[in-house]
Each structure stands twice: as structure tokens, then as C-alpha cells.
N, C-alpha and C positions, 0 to 999 in steps of 0.2 A: 604504600604510604598514605596515611589519612590526611586529607586536606579539608579544613573548615572554611566555608564562606562565612566570614564573621558578620556580614551585614548585607542584607538585600531586602527587596520588597516583592516577593513572589505573589503576594495577594493583590497587586495592582491589576486593574482590568486588562492591561495589555497582555498579560500572561494567561488570561482566562481560556480554559480548555487546552492549554499547552503544558500545564504543570507536570503531568506524568512524563511527557516526552522530554521536557527540560531536565527533570531529575534523573531520568534514565541516561541522558547524555552526560550529565555531570558525574554520575556514578561510574560510567565507563572510563572517564578521564581521571578518576582518582579523588574526586570531590565526594566525601562521604557524609557530610552534614552541612547544614546552613542555618543561620539565625535569621528568621524572617521577622522584620520589624514593622509593627503597626505604626501608624502616624497620627491617627485620630480615633476617637471613640467608635465611629461608624464602621471602622474596618477591623475592630477587635474580633468580631465573630468570624470573619474570613480567615484571619490568622489562626484562630483557634481550630477551625475546621481543617486547615492545611496541616496543622500539627497532629490532628487525629488521623487524617488520611495517610500521611506519610510519617507515621510514628517512628522514631529512631533516626529519621533523617532531618526533619524540620524541627528546629528548636524555636518556639515562639518568643517574641518580645512584645510586651504590651505597654503602651505609653502614649503621650501626647507630644507630637512634634511642635516646636515653638511656632511654626507657621499656622497651626490649626487650633491653638488653645482657645480661641474665641468660640469654637464650635462645641466645647465641652458642655456636658449637662451638669446639673447640681449634684448628681450622684456618681460622678466619674471616679472619685476616690474609692467609694464603696465597691463599685464594679471592678476596678483594678485590683483591689485586694482579694476579691472573690476569685478572679481569674488566676491570680498567683497561688491561691490556696488549692484551686482545682488543677493547676498545671505545675507540679513540683519542679519541673526542669525549665520553666519559663524565666526569662530575664526581664528587666524593666527598661522600656524604651520603645521607640526612639524619643528621647527628650533632650532638653538642653536650652541654650540661649543663642539668639541670632540677631545681631544688630545691623545686619545688611538689609533686611526686609524693610520696606517702606512703612511708615506710621507704626513702628513697633513701640510697645510699652515696656521698657526695661524692667520696671518694678513688677509688673504682672508676670512677665516671662520668668524672672528670678523666683518669684513666689511659687509658681507652678513647678518649676524645676526643683526647688528645694523640697516640695512635697513628694516628688518622685524619689529623691534621695532618701527621705525619711521612710517612705514605704518600702523601698529596696532594703534599707537597713532593718526594718521590722521583720522582713521576710528573708533576710540574708541572701539577697540575689545580686548578681552583677548588674551593671547599668550601662546602657548603650547611649552614648552622648553625642549630640550634634552641636557644633559651635562654628559660627562664622563672625569674624570681626568683634569678638567679645572674649578674647583669651585671658586678659588680665582679670575681668570680672568673674570668669569661670574659675580661674585658679583660686581667687579669694573665696568664692562660695564653697569650693571643695575643701579648702582648709578649714572653713567654719563648720561645714557639715560633712566630715569625711565618711565616705561609704565604708561599710564593714567588709564588703567583697570588692573584687577588682572592678574597674570600669574601663570601657573602651571609648577612646576618642576616635570615632570613625572618620575615615577619609581625612586624616589629620592634615590641617592646613595652617597650623599655628607656627610660630617662630621656632627654629631649631633650638634657640637658647632657652626655651621654656620646657624642653623635653624632660630634663632631669627633675625639675620641680614637680611636674605632673607624675613622673614615674615614682617619686618618693611617696606619693599619696596612693599609689596602687594602679596607675594607668597602664593600659596596653594601647598600642597604636596600630591602626590598620590603614592600608592604602588601597585605592581602587584603580581600575584599569586606565583611567585618564592620567595616572602618573606617568604612563608611557609617552606622553607628549613631551618632546624635547624642550618646549617652551616653558615648562613648569620647573624652572631652576630652583625656586624657593622651596617647593615641595621635595625636590631631589636632595637638597641639603638636609632637610629634616629627616628624610628617609635614611640618609647615611648615619645620622646621629642616634637613632633609636637603639637602645640596648638590645642585643640579640635575643634576650629572654622576654622581651616585651613586644615583639613584632608579630603581627597577624596580617592575613590577607582578606580582602573583601571585594565583592563585585559592585555593590550598591545598585545592582540591576533593578529596573531597566535604565537607570541613570548612569552617568559617568562613563560613556562609551569611549573606548580607546581610539587612537588614530587608526585610520583604515588598515594600515599594514600590520596592526596588532590585533585585528578582529579575528579570533580563531573560529568562532561559531556565529554566523550571521543569524539574526532573529528579526523578523519583520512583524509590525503590528498590522491591524486590519486595513490601514491606509497605505501599506507597503513602505512605511518609514522604518528605517533600521533602528533597532533598539539594542541595548546592552544585554547580552546573554550572560547568565552567571558564570559559565565556563570561561569567559574571557579573563577571569581573575588569574588564570594560568599565565597569561601574557604579563601580568604584573609581576609574577614570580620571576620570570626571565629577566625583566627589566631591573627588578630590585637586586637580584643576585649580582648583576653587572655593576649597578650603582655602588653596591656595598663591597665590591671586589671579593665576593664569596662564591664558593661552590654552590650551584643551584641545589644539588641533592642534599648537601649539609644544611643549607638554609631551610629547605622544606622539612627536614627532620626536626630542626629546632622549632620551626613554626608549629609542627604537629605537637611537640611537647608543650609549647606555649598554649595552644588551644585547649589541651587537656587540663592544664593548670587553671586557665581562665574559667573553665566550665566545671571545675571540681567543687560542687556545692550540693 
């Protein structure tokens, strides 16, 4: 069975010199591809290099995370479009809006996010979306600037009641290993409500580590601090199947179909 890690950050320094081993482990466990998301202009080259080195396994995503938009150059749009032209399988992201961070500028965040949506539309690419505490504004922006291809609400943390509205606009929803925390009851309710044909899995590695008893593959950084290995998304699959009262094998089959549909461009 083919399993897609729909969102991670393999380009982060914590993974440096471990990428081949990580991908080998993932492959052995049935993870056959991953979308590696850039977060700022300065890591676009690293993501591009990973896509070249692990062609067929790493799917690149290029964009500006809302936390880092202040670091963009005046040429970021031109550079992004060039990367999309040179990488026909690339997606757009990670981008979005985040009202949780301190001293955020909502107008600037929304303007930069809309430019991502416009560029994604121009190149007919899916969009990888980050959102924290801005779900109503996000929905309004997507209605006003509807993407022509599907978009992923990664590590969905929004209200369960908004899932149908997002799904009507083309949303897919992914959940990360921290979903396995019994304390995340709000996320559990949302995970139950996602339509079967819009569900995906992600690791968000090296972030969103699951509780200790759900860590399948330990991974340590240079300071011997444990980090989230992409293969831990398999723990999410076990938890999700139980949450949704579904057979794990049937759920994974449907998620494989969903991943192919999401990436069919």
C-alpha cells in the first residue's frame, strides 16, 4: 500500500546527513512519497535539491510560511514562479495566515497568502496551507480567491463545524502524530468529521512529536533531543482508524486513493 506523508520539513537542519537513512526507513514501512515544504525563501534551494536527490520520492512545495514573510526579497514572486516552472510536480506552500504569532500584521499576511493562491492558480498547482486562530478569515479568502486545484489544510486545528465549508472549496485535511495525544479532544472531533475522501496523513516532521508511547521510530538531533521522525505518521493512522471506527487497512486504502487524487495535476 502506498502511503504519502502529505507534509513535512525534511530540509530542516536537524535532518542534515540523515535524509537517506530516514527515507530508507520510511520506504521499508510503506511510506512511498512525501511532500517536503519550504517555509522561507532561504530554504527553497534545499527543498529543490532534496527533490532532485530523491526524485520520485520527495515532492517539493515552495512558498513563504506566515511566520517568515518579513524575510522575503523583492523578487520572491518571480523566484517562486521560476521554481514551479522548473519543477512540474511541485506544489505551492507552506503558506497561509496565523493570528497566533505575536505582532502579526493580518493585512500583510493575507496579501502574501493571496499572492500564493494566485500563483498556484496560474500554474494549476495544489496549495499547502497553514492556519492558526484565523479560520474564519481563511475561509473568506478562499471563497474570494478559490484555488483551481485542491488545497491541504495541514495539521487541521479548526472547528469541526467548518469542515464541510472548506471541503466544498476543494480542501483536503491532514493530521499529524500529535493527534495521538488523548488531551486533543477538539482535534479528535474534527478528525471524525472529515469526509473519507478528503483525509490525508502527515508527519510535520521534525515537529508535532506524538506522545512517548506512540513514537515508532526515535530520532535525535545533535543535542540528543528527540525529534519527530516522518515514519511516526503511521501511529497517526492507528489512532485515526480507532477514532473514526474504521478498519485501518480500509482507511489506508482510501487515503492512498485520496493522495493520488490530490496530486493528480
